C-alpha positions in Angstrom: -22.7 11.7 88.5 -20.3 12.0 85.8 -19.2 8.7 83.9 -16.2 8.7 81.9 -15.7 6.2 78.9 -12.3 5.1 80.7 -14.8 3.4 83.5 -14.8 0.6 81.0 -10.9 0.1 80.9 -11.2 0.4 85.2 -13.9 -2.2 85.2 -11.5 -4.6 83.2 -9.2 -4.7 86.1 -12.0 -5.1 88.4 -13.0 -8.2 86.7 -9.4 -9.4 87.0 -8.6 -8.5 90.1 -11.4 -10.1 92.5 -14.2 -8.6 94.6 -12.6 -8.5 98.1 -14.1 -5.1 98.8 -17.6 -6.4 98.2 -17.0 -9.2 100.4 -15.8 -6.5 102.9 -19.0 -4.5 102.6 -21.4 -7.6 102.7 -19.8 -8.4 106.2 -21.0 -4.6 107.2 -24.4 -5.1 105.6 -27.3 -3.3 107.4 -29.7 -6.6 106.8 -28.4 -10.2 106.9 -31.0 -12.8 106.0 -29.1 -16.5 106.0 -26.7 -16.0 103.1 -28.2 -12.7 101.8 -26.9 -9.5 102.7 -28.7 -6.1 102.0 -26.8 -2.8 102.4 -29.4 0.0 101.3 -28.4 3.8 101.2 -30.0 7.0 100.6 -28.3 10.3 99.4 -29.6 13.5 98.9 -27.0 15.5 97.4 -26.3 18.9 95.5 -28.9 20.4 97.7 -28.1 24.2 96.8 -27.9 26.7 93.8 -26.2 25.8 90.6 -24.7 29.3 89.5 -23.6 27.9 85.9 -26.2 25.4 84.8 -24.9 25.2 81.6 -21.2 26.0 81.6 -21.8 28.8 79.9 -18.6 31.4 79.2 -20.4 34.7 79.2 -23.9 34.6 80.3 -24.2 32.0 83.1 -27.7 30.6 84.5 -28.3 30.0 88.2 -31.0 27.5 89.7 -31.8 25.7 92.5 -31.2 22.0 92.0 -30.8 18.7 94.3 -30.3 15.3 93.3 -32.1 11.9 95.5 -30.2 8.7 95.1 -31.6 5.8 96.6 -28.9 2.7 96.3 -28.9 -1.1 97.4 -26.0 -3.3 97.5 -27.2 -7.0 97.5 -24.9 -9.9 98.2 -25.8 -13.7 98.2 -23.2 -16.0 99.1 -23.7 -19.8 99.5 -21.2 -22.3 99.5 -19.0 -21.7 96.3 -21.4 -19.3 94.9 -21.2 -15.8 95.3 -23.4 -13.1 93.5 -23.5 -9.4 93.7 -26.0 -7.0 92.9 -25.5 -2.9 93.0 -28.4 -0.7 91.8 -28.3 3.1 92.0 -30.9 5.5 90.8 -30.2 9.3 90.7 -33.4 11.8 90.6 -32.0 15.1 89.3 -34.1 18.4 90.1 -33.8 21.8 88.7 -36.6 24.1 89.7 -36.4 26.6 86.7 -35.0 24.6 83.9 -37.1 21.7 84.0 -35.5 20.5 80.8 -32.1 19.5 82.6 -34.1 17.2 85.0 -33.6 13.5 84.5 -33.5 10.4 86.1 -30.2 8.1 85.9 -29.9 4.4 86.5 -26.9 2.3 87.3 -26.8 -1.6 87.4 -24.2 -3.8 88.1 -24.1 -7.7 88.5 -21.4 -10.3 89.0 -21.5 -13.9 89.8 -18.3 -15.5 91.2 -18.0 -19.4 91.6 -15.2 -21.3 93.7 -14.6 -24.8 92.0 -11.1 -25.8 93.7 -8.5 -24.1 92.1 -10.6 -22.7 89.3 -12.9 -19.7 89.9 -15.1 -18.3 86.9 -17.0 -15.3 86.8 -19.4 -13.6 84.9 -21.3 -10.2 84.9 -22.9 -7.1 83.4 -23.0 -3.2 83.9 -25.7 -1.2 82.7 -26.4 2.5 82.9 -29.0 5.0 81.4 -28.2 8.4 82.1 -28.7 12.1 81.4 -25.4 12.9 83.0 -22.7 14.6 81.5 -20.4 12.2 79.8 -17.1 13.4 81.2 -15.0 16.9 81.5 -15.3 17.9 77.8 -19.1 17.9 77.3 -21.5 19.9 78.8 -24.4 18.8 77.7 -27.0 16.5 79.8 -27.6 14.3 76.9 -29.3 11.0 77.4 -27.2 7.8 76.8 -27.1 4.4 77.5 -24.1 1.8 78.3 -24.3 -1.9 78.5 -21.0 -3.9 79.0 -20.7 -7.8 79.7 -17.7 -9.6 81.0 -16.9 -13.4 81.8 -13.6 -15.2 82.7 -12.0 -17.4 85.0 -8.9 -17.3 87.6 -6.8 -20.6 88.0 -4.6 -20.9 91.0 -1.5 -22.6 90.3 0.3 -22.6 93.2 -0.2 -21.1 96.7 1.3 -17.6 95.2 0.6 -17.7 91.5 -2.4 -17.7 89.3 -3.3 -17.2 85.9 -6.5 -15.7 84.4 -8.5 -14.9 81.1 -11.4 -12.6 80.4 -13.7 -11.7 77.5 -15.6 -8.4 77.5 -17.7 -6.2 75.1 -19.4 -2.7 75.8 -21.9 -0.8 73.7 -22.3 3.3 73.9 -25.4 4.7 72.5 -26.7 8.3 72.5 -30.4 8.9 71.8 -30.9 9.9 68.1 -30.1 13.5 67.1 -28.4 14.4 70.1 -25.7 17.4 69.5 -23.4 19.4 71.4 -22.0 22.6 69.7 -23.2 21.5 66.5 -21.5 18.2 66.4 -23.6 15.0 66.5 -22.9 12.8 69.6 -24.7 10.0 67.8 -22.3 9.9 65.3 -19.2 10.4 67.2 -19.7 7.6 70.2 -22.4 5.2 69.2 -20.6 1.7 68.7 -18.7 -0.9 70.7 -15.6 -1.9 72.2 -14.5 -5.7 72.4 -11.4 -6.7 74.6 -9.6 -9.8 75.5 -7.5 -9.8 79.0 -5.0 -12.2 80.1 -3.1 -12.1 83.4 -0.5 -13.8 85.3 -0.6 -12.9 89.2 1.7 -13.4 92.2 0.8 -12.7 95.6 3.6 -10.7 97.2 2.2 -10.4 100.8 -1.2 -11.7 102.2 -2.6 -8.3 101.4 -0.5 -7.2 98.2 -0.8 -8.9 94.9 1.4 -8.0 91.7 -0.7 -8.7 88.2 0.8 -8.7 84.8 -2.2 -7.6 82.5 -2.1 -7.9 78.4 -5.1 -6.9 76.6 -6.3 -6.5 73.1 -9.1 -4.4 72.0 -10.8 -3.1 69.3 -13.2 0.3 68.9 -15.9 0.1 66.2 -18.4 3.1 65.4 -21.7 2.8 63.8 -21.5 6.1 61.8 -18.2 6.9 61.7 -15.8 4.2 60.5 -12.9 6.6 60.4 -12.6 6.5 64.0 -12.4 2.5 64.2 -9.2 1.5 65.8 -7.2 -1.3 67.4 -5.0 -1.1 70.7 -2.7 -3.3 72.7 -2.2 -2.6 76.1 0.4 -4.0 78.7 -0.3 -3.2 82.4 1.5 -4.7 85.5 -1.1 -4.0 88.1 -0.7 -3.6 92.2 -3.6 -4.5 93.9 -4.0 -3.6 97.7 -6.6 -5.6 100.2 -9.2 -3.6 101.8 -7.9 -5.2 105.1 -4.5 -3.3 104.7 -3.3 0.0 105.5 -3.6 1.1 101.5 -6.2 -0.7 99.6 -7.2 -0.2 95.7 -5.3 -1.0 92.5 -2.3 0.9 90.7 -1.9 -0.1 87.1 1.3 1.6 85.1 1.6 0.6 81.4 1.7 0.9 77.8 -1.1 1.1 74.8 -0.3 1.2 71.2 -3.4 2.4 69.5 -3.5 2.2 65.9 -6.4 3.8 63.6 -7.8 2.1 60.9 -7.9 5.4 58.7 -4.5 6.7 57.9 -5.8 10.4 58.5 -6.1 9.8 62.2 -2.7 9.7 64.0 -1.7 6.6 65.8 -0.7 6.6 69.2 2.0 4.6 71.4 2.9 5.7 75.1 2.4 5.7 78.7 -0.9 5.0 80.2 -2.0 4.6 83.9 -5.4 3.8 86.0 -4.8 4.2 89.9 -7.4 4.3 92.4 -6.0 3.9 96.0 -6.9 5.1 99.4 -4.9 5.1 102.6 -6.0 5.1 106.5 -4.0 6.9 109.1 -4.2 6.7 113.0 -7.9 6.3 112.4 -8.9 10.0 111.8 -7.0 10.6 108.6 -8.1 9.0 104.7 -5.9 10.1 101.9 -7.7 8.8 98.4 -5.7 9.2 95.2 -6.7 8.8 91.4 -4.7 9.0 88.4 -5.9 8.1 85.1 -3.7 8.7 81.9 -5.4 7.3 78.8 -6.6 8.0 75.3 -10.4 9.2 75.3 -12.2 9.9 72.1 -13.5 13.3 71.6 -16.9 14.4 70.5 -15.3 16.7 67.4 -14.8 15.8 63.8 -11.5 17.8 63.8 -10.0 16.0 66.7 -10.8 12.2 67.1 -9.0 11.8 70.5 -7.5 13.4 73.2 -4.7 12.0 75.8 -6.5 12.8 79.2 -4.1 13.1 82.1 -6.5 13.2 85.2 -5.2 13.6 88.8 -7.4 13.9 92.3 -6.4 13.6 95.8 -9.0 13.7 98.6 -8.2 14.2 102.5 -10.5 13.2 105.0 -10.1 14.1 108.8 -12.3 12.7 111.6 -12.6 15.6 114.4 -13.4 14.5 117.8 -17.0 13.3 118.0 -19.1 13.3 115.2 -17.6 15.9 113.0 -15.3 15.5 110.2 -13.8 17.5 107.4 -13.0 16.7 103.6 -10.5 18.8 101.3 -10.2 17.5 97.7 -8.5 18.9 94.4 -8.7 17.4 91.0 -7.3 18.4 87.4 -7.8 16.8 83.9 -5.5 18.0 81.2 -6.9 17.4 77.7 -4.2 17.1 74.9 -6.1 16.8 71.4 -4.8 15.1 68.7 -5.8 16.1 65.3 -6.7 14.6 62.2 -4.7 15.2 58.5 -7.8 17.1 57.3 -8.0 19.2 60.3 -4.4 19.6 61.8 -5.6 22.0 64.9 -4.6 20.6 68.3 -4.2 22.5 71.6 -5.2 21.8 75.3 -8.2 22.1 77.6 -7.4 22.2 81.4 -10.5 21.5 83.6 -10.1 21.9 87.7 -11.9 21.5 90.5 -11.6 22.1 94.5 -13.9 21.0 97.0 -14.1 21.6 100.9 -16.7 20.2 103.3 -17.7 19.9 106.7 -19.5 16.6 107.9 -21.7 16.0 111.1 -22.9 12.5 112.0 -26.3 12.8 113.3 -26.8 9.0 113.9 -24.7 5.9 113.2 -26.1 5.7 109.7 -27.0 9.5 109.3 -24.6 12.1 108.2 -25.1 15.7 107.0 -22.5 18.0 105.1 -22.0 21.2 103.8 -19.7 22.0 101.0 -18.2 24.5 98.8 -17.2 23.6 95.5 -15.0 25.8 92.8 -14.9 24.8 89.0 -13.1 26.1 86.2 -12.2 24.8 82.4 -9.8 26.6 80.5 -8.7 26.3 76.7 -6.4 27.5 73.8 -8.7 25.8 71.3 -11.7 28.1 71.5 -12.9 30.7 74.2 -16.4 29.4 74.1 -15.1 26.0 76.0 -14.1 28.1 78.9 -16.3 28.4 82.3 -16.2 29.1 85.7 -18.4 28.0 88.4 -18.8 28.3 92.3 -21.2 26.7 94.5 -22.1 25.9 98.1 -24.4 22.9 98.4 -25.7 20.2 101.2 -25.8 16.6 101.3 -27.8 14.1 103.6 -26.7 10.4 103.7 -28.4 7.8 105.5 -26.9 4.3 105.4 -23.7 2.9 103.7 
């Protein structure tokens, strides 16, 4: 499972929008005991041969791999208090390259309280993983991430609300972790802090518009030249899971101001879209768009502007069979420093096709084909290709 640094930005919108989707999942939970709902899931995925374990451009190494992922979503809802806990553990197995094995853990907790028109909330997200950080870094390197958030929403009128939240996150790689001769500890260890304020309007019973203004700061333990401050303004549309379209769509502006004069500033368009649409009970289309500034591991290029797009289509055949097609692309435009004025682009693409069969109500098996590649104008050793056929088995969910 890959985690992108921009996940922290996405979570800030989730904090302010609310947890309607979690409520719907609790209604469909497999186990209910009074106010307690539990939804367990077991996913066995990536069962097959990885033909390029290390994303090597010249001498790809092949190995059999699989990942076992038990998960539990727990919701406690009694009167004005609602608490949600999501816990996932990945057990990653490689047959030959045992040093690539590992365990990934992801935990999320959130508490919401309804006090009339006032709705305070707080929570924490914790991860400890050897998964690849993003499409730029090929190393499976151990890192931990902890983020806290707290805030409140106040309903002023029947269709208007205001809210505010504070948040902080810390990312830490294990000491001595390197990739292509660069220290990941130096490049990423540090913390982010942010303050968000918003005003929201209910456009329809299923759609709302929110204007989110954020002030953020990034600080690095071993690389103070990377420190920066940011201002964001992001109008955000939110769609209820009960409607034809669900998810969020934020389009806005970010002004990034580096503390070091050798690092170029950035001002421009940013976007965060995660939406899904269901048509005629058989078709589901999912669209994800992310455009934002992301820190690079390189000294010569403090950051890049990532333009990531993905679309997935799922079609339910007659009976228990379904088909899924997806395509994604991430164009990384690097911004160099004054000391090393070398920019350039990396282009990551992935395509997947799969057939699924629902063995029983809560059991689904699938066979997937996956094709990935990365092309770079910065260096030939950043390029790779990987084609795979693998299976998966899901219980619950």
